[in-house]
DSSP file (Angstrom, degrees, kcal/mol; ACC not computed):
  #  RESIDUE AA STRUCTURE BP1 BP2  ACC     N-H-->O    O-->H-N    N-H-->O    O-->H-N    TCO  KAPPA ALPHA  PHI   PSI    X-CA   Y-CA   Z-CA
    1    1 A M              0   0    0      0, 0.0     2,-0.3     0, 0.0     0, 0.0   0.000 360.0 360.0 360.0 138.1  -88.4 -218.3   70.7
    2    2 A L        -     0   0    0      2,-0.0     2,-0.2     1,-0.0     5,-0.1  -0.554 360.0-129.5 -80.0 140.2  -86.4 -221.4   70.8
    3    3 A I    >   -     0   0    0     -2,-0.3     3,-1.8     1,-0.1     4,-0.5  -0.556  31.4-105.5 -80.9 154.4  -83.7 -221.9   73.3
    4    4 A H  G >  S+     0   0    0      1,-0.3     3,-1.2     2,-0.2    -1,-0.1   0.833 120.9  54.8 -51.6 -38.7  -80.2 -222.9   72.0
    5    5 A N  G 3  S+     0   0    0      1,-0.2    -1,-0.3     0, 0.0    -3,-0.0   0.762 105.1  54.3 -68.9 -22.9  -80.7 -226.5   73.3
    6    6 A Q  G <  S+     0   0    0     -3,-1.8    -1,-0.2     2,-0.0    -2,-0.2   0.459  82.8 111.3 -90.8  -2.3  -84.0 -226.8   71.4
    7    7 A L    <   -     0   0    0     -3,-1.2     2,-0.1    -4,-0.5    -3,-0.0  -0.445  66.3-126.8 -74.1 144.2  -82.6 -225.9   68.0
    8    8 A S     >  -     0   0    0     -2,-0.1     4,-2.2     1,-0.1     5,-0.2  -0.387  26.7-105.0 -81.2 168.7  -82.4 -228.6   65.4
    9    9 A N  H  > S+     0   0    0      1,-0.2     4,-2.4     2,-0.2     5,-0.2   0.889 121.9  53.5 -60.5 -39.7  -79.2 -229.5   63.6
   10   10 A H  H  > S+     0   0    0      1,-0.2     4,-2.0     2,-0.2    -1,-0.2   0.923 109.0  47.6 -63.2 -44.7  -80.5 -227.7   60.5
   11   11 A Q  H  > S+     0   0    0      2,-0.2     4,-2.1     1,-0.2    -1,-0.2   0.877 110.7  52.1 -64.0 -38.6  -81.3 -224.5   62.4
   12   12 A E  H  X S+     0   0    0     -4,-2.2     4,-2.3     1,-0.2    -1,-0.2   0.915 109.1  50.2 -62.8 -43.9  -77.8 -224.6   64.0
   13   13 A R  H  X S+     0   0    0     -4,-2.4     4,-2.3     1,-0.2    -2,-0.2   0.870 109.2  52.2 -62.9 -36.4  -76.2 -224.9   60.6
   14   14 A Q  H  X S+     0   0    0     -4,-2.0     4,-2.4     2,-0.2    -1,-0.2   0.911 109.4  48.5 -66.9 -40.6  -78.2 -222.0   59.3
   15   15 A I  H  X S+     0   0    0     -4,-2.1     4,-2.5     2,-0.2    -2,-0.2   0.915 112.2  48.6 -64.8 -42.8  -77.1 -219.8   62.2
   16   16 A V  H  X S+     0   0    0     -4,-2.3     4,-2.4     1,-0.2    -1,-0.2   0.909 111.4  50.7 -62.2 -42.5  -73.5 -220.7   61.7
   17   17 A C  H  X S+     0   0    0     -4,-2.3     4,-2.1     2,-0.2    -2,-0.2   0.904 110.9  47.9 -63.1 -42.8  -73.7 -220.0   58.0
   18   18 A I  H  X S+     0   0    0     -4,-2.4     4,-2.3     2,-0.2    -2,-0.2   0.917 112.0  49.8 -62.9 -45.3  -75.3 -216.6   58.6
   19   19 A R  H  X S+     0   0    0     -4,-2.5     4,-2.0     1,-0.2    -2,-0.2   0.891 110.1  50.9 -62.1 -39.4  -72.6 -215.7   61.2
   20   20 A H  H  X S+     0   0    0     -4,-2.4     4,-1.7     2,-0.2    -1,-0.2   0.907 110.2  48.8 -65.3 -42.2  -69.9 -216.8   58.7
   21   21 A K  H  X S+     0   0    0     -4,-2.1     4,-0.8     1,-0.2    -1,-0.2   0.892 112.6  48.4 -64.7 -39.4  -71.3 -214.6   55.9
   22   22 A M  H  < S+     0   0    0     -4,-2.3     3,-0.3     1,-0.2    -1,-0.2   0.853 111.9  49.4 -70.7 -32.8  -71.6 -211.6   58.2
   23   23 A A  H  < S+     0   0    0     -4,-2.0    -1,-0.2     1,-0.2    -2,-0.2   0.800 102.9  60.7 -76.5 -27.5  -68.0 -212.0   59.5
   24   24 A S  H  < S-     0   0    0     -4,-1.7     2,-0.6     1,-0.2    -1,-0.2   0.750  87.4-159.1 -75.4 -21.4  -66.5 -212.3   56.1
   25   25 A G     <  +     0   0    0     -4,-0.8    -1,-0.2    -3,-0.3    -2,-0.0  -0.712  58.9  38.2  87.2-120.9  -67.6 -208.9   54.9
   26   26 A K  S    S-     0   0    0     -2,-0.6     2,-0.1     1,-0.1     3,-0.1  -0.369  89.0-108.5 -70.1 144.7  -67.7 -208.5   51.2
   27   27 A P        -     0   0    0      0, 0.0     2,-0.2     0, 0.0    -1,-0.1  -0.425  42.0 -99.3 -69.6 150.7  -68.8 -211.4   49.0
   28   28 A K        -     0   0    0     -2,-0.1     2,-0.3     1,-0.1     0, 0.0  -0.510  36.2-125.1 -74.4 135.2  -66.1 -213.1   47.0
   29   29 A K        -     0   0    0     -2,-0.2     2,-0.3    -3,-0.1    -1,-0.1  -0.583  20.5-133.9 -82.0 141.1  -65.8 -212.0   43.4
   30   30 A K        -     0   0    0     -2,-0.3    -1,-0.0     1,-0.0     0, 0.0  -0.658  20.2-112.3 -91.3 149.4  -66.0 -214.7   40.7
   31   31 A N        -     0   0    0     -2,-0.3     7,-0.1     1,-0.1     2,-0.1  -0.653  36.6-115.0 -78.5 135.0  -63.6 -214.8   37.8
   32   32 A P        -     0   0    0      0, 0.0    -1,-0.1     0, 0.0     6,-0.0  -0.404  17.8-153.6 -69.5 147.7  -65.4 -214.2   34.5
   33   33 A R  S    S+     0   0    0     -2,-0.1     2,-0.1     4,-0.0    -2,-0.0   0.892  70.4  74.6 -86.1 -45.2  -65.5 -217.0   32.0
   34   34 A L  S  > S-     0   0    0      1,-0.1     4,-2.2     4,-0.0     5,-0.2  -0.354  81.8-126.7 -74.4 149.0  -65.7 -215.2   28.8
   35   35 A A  H  > S+     0   0    0      1,-0.2     4,-2.5     2,-0.2     5,-0.2   0.876 112.2  54.9 -60.7 -38.2  -62.7 -213.4   27.3
   36   36 A S  H  > S+     0   0    0      1,-0.2     4,-2.3     2,-0.2    -1,-0.2   0.881 108.0  49.1 -63.3 -38.5  -64.8 -210.2   27.1
   37   37 A G  H  > S+     0   0    0      2,-0.2     4,-2.1     1,-0.2    -2,-0.2   0.872 110.5  49.9 -67.1 -38.5  -65.6 -210.4   30.8
   38   38 A R  H  X S+     0   0    0     -4,-2.2     4,-2.0     2,-0.2    -2,-0.2   0.910 111.6  48.8 -66.2 -40.3  -61.9 -211.0   31.7
   39   39 A K  H  X S+     0   0    0     -4,-2.5     4,-2.6     1,-0.2    -2,-0.2   0.915 110.0  51.9 -63.4 -42.7  -60.9 -208.0   29.6
   40   40 A R  H  X S+     0   0    0     -4,-2.3     4,-2.6     1,-0.2    -1,-0.2   0.897 107.5  52.3 -62.1 -39.8  -63.7 -205.9   31.2
   41   41 A A  H  X S+     0   0    0     -4,-2.1     4,-1.6     2,-0.2    -1,-0.2   0.907 109.9  48.9 -62.2 -41.9  -62.4 -206.9   34.6
   42   42 A R  H  X S+     0   0    0     -4,-2.0     4,-1.5     1,-0.2    -2,-0.2   0.920 112.8  47.5 -63.6 -42.9  -58.8 -205.8   33.6
   43   43 A Q  H  X S+     0   0    0     -4,-2.6     4,-3.0     1,-0.2     5,-0.2   0.887 106.8  57.6 -64.9 -38.5  -60.2 -202.4   32.3
   44   44 A D  H  X S+     0   0    0     -4,-2.6     4,-2.7     1,-0.2    -1,-0.2   0.875 103.1  53.8 -62.4 -36.3  -62.2 -201.9   35.5
   45   45 A V  H  X S+     0   0    0     -4,-1.6     4,-1.9     2,-0.2    -1,-0.2   0.940 112.4  43.7 -62.8 -45.4  -59.1 -202.1   37.6
   46   46 A K  H  X S+     0   0    0     -4,-1.5     4,-2.3     2,-0.2    -2,-0.2   0.917 115.2  47.8 -65.1 -43.9  -57.4 -199.4   35.6
   47   47 A L  H  X S+     0   0    0     -4,-3.0     4,-3.0     1,-0.2     5,-0.2   0.893 110.0  52.9 -65.4 -38.4  -60.5 -197.2   35.5
   48   48 A N  H  X S+     0   0    0     -4,-2.7     4,-2.3    -5,-0.2    -1,-0.2   0.906 109.9  48.5 -62.9 -41.1  -61.0 -197.6   39.2
   49   49 A A  H  X S+     0   0    0     -4,-1.9     4,-2.0    -5,-0.2    -1,-0.2   0.916 113.3  47.2 -64.5 -43.1  -57.4 -196.5   39.9
   50   50 A A  H  X S+     0   0    0     -4,-2.3     4,-2.3     1,-0.2    -2,-0.2   0.933 113.6  47.3 -64.4 -45.6  -57.8 -193.5   37.6
   51   51 A N  H  X S+     0   0    0     -4,-3.0     4,-2.6     1,-0.2    -1,-0.2   0.883 110.3  52.7 -64.9 -38.4  -61.1 -192.5   39.1
   52   52 A T  H  X S+     0   0    0     -4,-2.3     4,-2.0    -5,-0.2    -1,-0.2   0.908 110.2  48.5 -61.5 -42.6  -59.8 -192.9   42.7
   53   53 A S  H  X S+     0   0    0     -4,-2.0     4,-2.2     2,-0.2    -2,-0.2   0.910 113.1  46.3 -64.0 -44.1  -56.9 -190.6   41.8
   54   54 A L  H  X S+     0   0    0     -4,-2.3     4,-2.5     2,-0.2    -2,-0.2   0.892 110.6  53.3 -66.7 -39.9  -59.1 -188.0   40.2
   55   55 A R  H  X S+     0   0    0     -4,-2.6     4,-2.2     1,-0.2    -1,-0.2   0.903 110.3  47.8 -61.9 -41.0  -61.5 -188.1   43.2
   56   56 A S  H  X S+     0   0    0     -4,-2.0     4,-2.6     2,-0.2    -2,-0.2   0.904 109.4  52.8 -65.8 -41.9  -58.6 -187.5   45.6
   57   57 A K  H  X S+     0   0    0     -4,-2.2     4,-2.3     2,-0.2    -2,-0.2   0.918 109.5  50.4 -60.0 -44.0  -57.3 -184.6   43.5
   58   58 A Y  H  X S+     0   0    0     -4,-2.5     4,-2.1     2,-0.2    -2,-0.2   0.949 112.4  45.2 -55.6 -54.0  -60.8 -183.1   43.6
   59   59 A R  H  X S+     0   0    0     -4,-2.2     4,-2.6     1,-0.2    -1,-0.2   0.870 112.5  51.5 -64.8 -38.5  -61.1 -183.4   47.4
   60   60 A T  H  X S+     0   0    0     -4,-2.6     4,-2.5     2,-0.2    -1,-0.2   0.913 108.6  50.8 -62.9 -43.6  -57.6 -182.1   47.9
   61   61 A A  H  X S+     0   0    0     -4,-2.3     4,-1.5     2,-0.2    -2,-0.2   0.900 113.3  44.9 -62.2 -42.8  -58.2 -179.0   45.8
   62   62 A V  H  X S+     0   0    0     -4,-2.1     4,-2.1     1,-0.2    -2,-0.2   0.911 113.2  51.3 -66.8 -42.5  -61.4 -178.2   47.7
   63   63 A K  H  X S+     0   0    0     -4,-2.6     4,-2.4     1,-0.2    -2,-0.2   0.876 106.0  54.3 -62.9 -39.0  -59.7 -178.8   51.0
   64   64 A N  H  X S+     0   0    0     -4,-2.5     4,-2.1     2,-0.2    -1,-0.2   0.898 109.1  48.3 -64.4 -40.0  -56.8 -176.5   50.2
   65   65 A V  H  X S+     0   0    0     -4,-1.5     4,-2.4     2,-0.2    -1,-0.2   0.927 111.2  50.5 -63.8 -43.6  -59.1 -173.6   49.4
   66   66 A E  H  X S+     0   0    0     -4,-2.1     4,-2.4     1,-0.2    -2,-0.2   0.890 109.8  50.7 -62.7 -39.3  -61.0 -174.2   52.6
   67   67 A K  H  X S+     0   0    0     -4,-2.4     4,-2.2     2,-0.2    -1,-0.2   0.914 110.0  49.9 -62.4 -43.4  -57.7 -174.2   54.6
   68   68 A A  H  X>S+     0   0    0     -4,-2.1     5,-1.9     1,-0.2     4,-1.0   0.889 110.9  49.6 -64.5 -39.1  -56.7 -170.9   53.0
   69   69 A V  H ><5S+     0   0    0     -4,-2.4     3,-0.6     1,-0.2    -1,-0.2   0.926 111.0  48.7 -66.1 -44.0  -60.0 -169.3   53.8
   70   70 A L  H 3<5S+     0   0    0     -4,-2.4    -2,-0.2     1,-0.2    -1,-0.2   0.851 109.7  52.8 -63.8 -34.1  -59.8 -170.5   57.5
   71   71 A A  H 3<5S-     0   0    0     -4,-2.2    -1,-0.2    -5,-0.2    -2,-0.2   0.722 111.1-125.8 -73.8 -19.8  -56.3 -169.1   57.7
   72   72 A G  T <<5 +     0   0    0     -4,-1.0     2,-1.0    -3,-0.6    -3,-0.2   0.692  57.5 148.6  84.9  18.9  -57.6 -165.8   56.4
   73   73 A D     >< -     0   0    0     -5,-1.9     4,-2.0     1,-0.2    -1,-0.2  -0.768  23.9-175.3 -92.2 102.1  -55.1 -165.6   53.5
   74   74 A K  H  > S+     0   0    0     -2,-1.0     4,-2.4     2,-0.2     5,-0.2   0.930  78.8  45.7 -65.3 -48.2  -56.9 -163.7   50.7
   75   75 A T  H  > S+     0   0    0      1,-0.2     4,-2.2     2,-0.2    -1,-0.2   0.925 116.0  45.1 -65.3 -44.7  -54.3 -164.0   48.0
   76   76 A K  H  > S+     0   0    0      1,-0.2     4,-2.7     2,-0.2     5,-0.2   0.885 112.5  52.9 -66.4 -37.4  -53.6 -167.6   48.5
   77   77 A A  H  X S+     0   0    0     -4,-2.0     4,-2.1    -9,-0.2    -2,-0.2   0.916 111.3  44.8 -63.6 -44.4  -57.4 -168.4   48.7
   78   78 A T  H  X S+     0   0    0     -4,-2.4     4,-1.9     2,-0.2    -2,-0.2   0.889 114.6  49.4 -69.9 -37.1  -58.2 -166.7   45.4
   79   79 A E  H  X S+     0   0    0     -4,-2.2     4,-1.6    -5,-0.2    -2,-0.2   0.934 114.4  43.7 -65.5 -45.6  -55.2 -168.3   43.7
   80   80 A L  H  X S+     0   0    0     -4,-2.7     4,-2.7     1,-0.2    -2,-0.2   0.839 109.6  58.1 -69.4 -32.2  -56.2 -171.8   45.0
   81   81 A F  H  X S+     0   0    0     -4,-2.1     4,-2.3    -5,-0.2    -1,-0.2   0.917 104.3  50.8 -63.7 -41.6  -59.8 -171.2   44.1
   82   82 A A  H  X S+     0   0    0     -4,-1.9     4,-1.3     1,-0.2    -1,-0.2   0.921 113.6  44.8 -60.2 -44.7  -58.9 -170.5   40.5
   83   83 A K  H  X S+     0   0    0     -4,-1.6     4,-1.9     1,-0.2    -1,-0.2   0.888 111.2  54.4 -64.5 -39.7  -56.9 -173.8   40.3
   84   84 A M  H  X S+     0   0    0     -4,-2.7     4,-2.9     1,-0.2     5,-0.2   0.884 102.8  56.5 -63.5 -39.1  -59.7 -175.6   42.2
   85   85 A Q  H  X S+     0   0    0     -4,-2.3     4,-2.4     1,-0.2    -1,-0.2   0.904 106.9  48.9 -60.6 -41.8  -62.3 -174.5   39.6
   86   86 A A  H  X S+     0   0    0     -4,-1.3     4,-2.3     2,-0.2    -1,-0.2   0.923 113.6  46.5 -64.5 -43.8  -60.3 -176.0   36.7
   87   87 A V  H  X S+     0   0    0     -4,-1.9     4,-2.3     1,-0.2    -2,-0.2   0.935 113.6  48.3 -63.7 -46.4  -59.9 -179.3   38.6
   88   88 A V  H  X S+     0   0    0     -4,-2.9     4,-2.0     1,-0.2    -2,-0.2   0.889 111.8  48.9 -63.6 -41.4  -63.6 -179.4   39.6
   89   89 A D  H  X S+     0   0    0     -4,-2.4     4,-2.4    -5,-0.2    -1,-0.2   0.915 111.0  50.3 -64.8 -43.9  -64.8 -178.7   36.0
   90   90 A T  H  X S+     0   0    0     -4,-2.3     4,-1.8     1,-0.2    -2,-0.2   0.935 113.2  45.4 -59.7 -47.1  -62.5 -181.4   34.6
   91   91 A I  H  X>S+     0   0    0     -4,-2.3     5,-1.9     1,-0.2     6,-0.8   0.833 111.8  51.2 -68.9 -33.5  -63.7 -184.0   37.0
   92   92 A A  H ><5S+     0   0    0     -4,-2.0     3,-0.7    -5,-0.2     7,-0.2   0.887 108.9  52.3 -69.2 -39.2  -67.4 -183.1   36.5
   93   93 A D  H 3<5S+     0   0    0     -4,-2.4    -2,-0.2     1,-0.2    -1,-0.2   0.870 107.5  52.0 -63.5 -35.8  -67.0 -183.3   32.7
   94   94 A K  H 3<5S-     0   0    0     -4,-1.8    -1,-0.2    -5,-0.2    -2,-0.2   0.628 114.1-120.8 -75.8 -13.3  -65.5 -186.8   33.1
   95   95 A G  T <<5S+     0   0    0     -3,-0.7    -3,-0.2    -4,-0.5    -2,-0.1   0.637  76.9 125.2  84.9  14.1  -68.5 -187.8   35.2
   96   96 A I  S   <S+     0   0    0     -5,-1.9     2,-0.3     1,-0.2    -4,-0.2   0.936  85.4  17.7 -71.0 -44.6  -66.5 -188.8   38.3
   97   97 A F  S    S-     0   0    0     -6,-0.8    -2,-0.3    -9,-0.2    -1,-0.2  -0.921 101.6 -96.6-117.9 152.6  -68.7 -186.4   40.4
   98   98 A H     >  -     0   0    0     -2,-0.3     4,-2.1     1,-0.1     3,-0.4  -0.366  28.8-122.6 -67.5 146.5  -72.0 -185.0   39.2
   99   99 A K  H  > S+     0   0    0      1,-0.2     4,-2.4    -7,-0.2     5,-0.2   0.815 111.8  56.1 -62.4 -31.1  -71.9 -181.6   37.6
  100  100 A N  H  > S+     0   0    0      2,-0.2     4,-2.4     1,-0.2    -1,-0.2   0.865 105.9  50.2 -70.4 -34.9  -74.4 -180.3   40.1
  101  101 A K  H  > S+     0   0    0     -3,-0.4     4,-2.7     2,-0.2    -2,-0.2   0.917 111.3  49.5 -64.7 -42.8  -72.2 -181.3   43.0
  102  102 A A  H  X S+     0   0    0     -4,-2.1     4,-2.5     1,-0.2    -2,-0.2   0.923 112.2  47.2 -61.6 -44.8  -69.3 -179.6   41.3
  103  103 A A  H  X S+     0   0    0     -4,-2.4     4,-2.5     2,-0.2    -1,-0.2   0.899 112.1  50.8 -63.1 -41.8  -71.4 -176.4   40.8
  104  104 A R  H  X S+     0   0    0     -4,-2.4     4,-2.4     2,-0.2    -2,-0.2   0.930 111.4  47.2 -62.8 -45.9  -72.5 -176.6   44.4
  105  105 A D  H  X S+     0   0    0     -4,-2.7     4,-2.3     1,-0.2     5,-0.2   0.907 113.0  48.8 -63.2 -42.8  -69.0 -176.9   45.8
  106  106 A K  H  X S+     0   0    0     -4,-2.5     4,-2.5    -5,-0.2    -1,-0.2   0.915 111.6  50.0 -61.0 -43.2  -67.7 -174.0   43.5
  107  107 A S  H  X S+     0   0    0     -4,-2.5     4,-2.2     2,-0.2    -2,-0.2   0.922 111.6  46.7 -63.6 -45.0  -70.6 -171.8   44.6
  108  108 A R  H  X S+     0   0    0     -4,-2.4     4,-1.7     1,-0.2    -1,-0.2   0.929 116.1  44.6 -64.6 -45.4  -70.0 -172.4   48.4
  109  109 A L  H  X S+     0   0    0     -4,-2.3     4,-2.5     1,-0.2    -1,-0.2   0.862 110.2  55.9 -68.3 -34.4  -66.3 -171.9   48.1
  110  110 A S  H  X S+     0   0    0     -4,-2.5     4,-2.5    -5,-0.2    -1,-0.2   0.914 107.6  48.6 -62.1 -42.3  -66.8 -168.8   45.9
  111  111 A S  H  X S+     0   0    0     -4,-2.2     4,-2.2     1,-0.2    -1,-0.2   0.874 111.6  50.1 -67.2 -35.4  -69.0 -167.2   48.5
  112  112 A K  H  X S+     0   0    0     -4,-1.7     4,-2.0     2,-0.2    -2,-0.2   0.912 111.9  47.3 -67.5 -41.6  -66.4 -168.0   51.3
  113  113 A V  H  X S+     0   0    0     -4,-2.5     4,-2.0     2,-0.2    -2,-0.2   0.899 112.8  49.1 -66.9 -41.3  -63.6 -166.5   49.2
  114  114 A K  H  X S+     0   0    0     -4,-2.5     4,-2.1     2,-0.2    -1,-0.2   0.905 110.1  51.1 -64.9 -41.4  -65.7 -163.4   48.4
  115  115 A A  H  X S+     0   0    0     -4,-2.2     4,-1.7     1,-0.2    -1,-0.2   0.883 110.0  50.5 -63.4 -36.8  -66.6 -162.9   52.1
  116  116 A L  H  < S+     0   0    0     -4,-2.0    -1,-0.2     1,-0.2    -2,-0.2   0.890 108.8  51.2 -68.3 -38.0  -62.9 -163.2   53.0
  117  117 A A  H  < S+     0   0    0     -4,-2.0    -2,-0.2     1,-0.2    -1,-0.2   0.859 111.6  47.7 -65.9 -35.9  -62.0 -160.6   50.4
  118  118 A L  H  <        0   0    0     -4,-2.1    -1,-0.2     1,-0.2    -2,-0.2   0.818 360.0 360.0 -74.3 -31.1  -64.7 -158.2   51.8
  119  119 A A     <        0   0    0     -4,-1.7    -1,-0.2    -5,-0.2    -2,-0.2   0.492 360.0 360.0 -73.4 360.0  -63.6 -158.7   55.4
């Protein structure tokens, strides 16, 4: 291994370049040239905002049911579970989350709500 004093100018520049790339984080996005590319970029911003909002809605619905189950509130848990199912199905249909993930989440929460009702 070379000691810092033994590095050539080229090697030093490479190290500085690598450090700079690592420090900057994400690579800079280029502006599209074609009109279709620019339109696509505009659409992506809107779609990203919509998907982020729906993803948040999904997580909030699941979290609310889990909180009600932990609190031991049977009526609130069953009520929130019914609302959560509608939200989860809608978001799975739109493809924001995979349908299997939605089914898995519904199944797990359903078993928790049922266990709470029996207790």
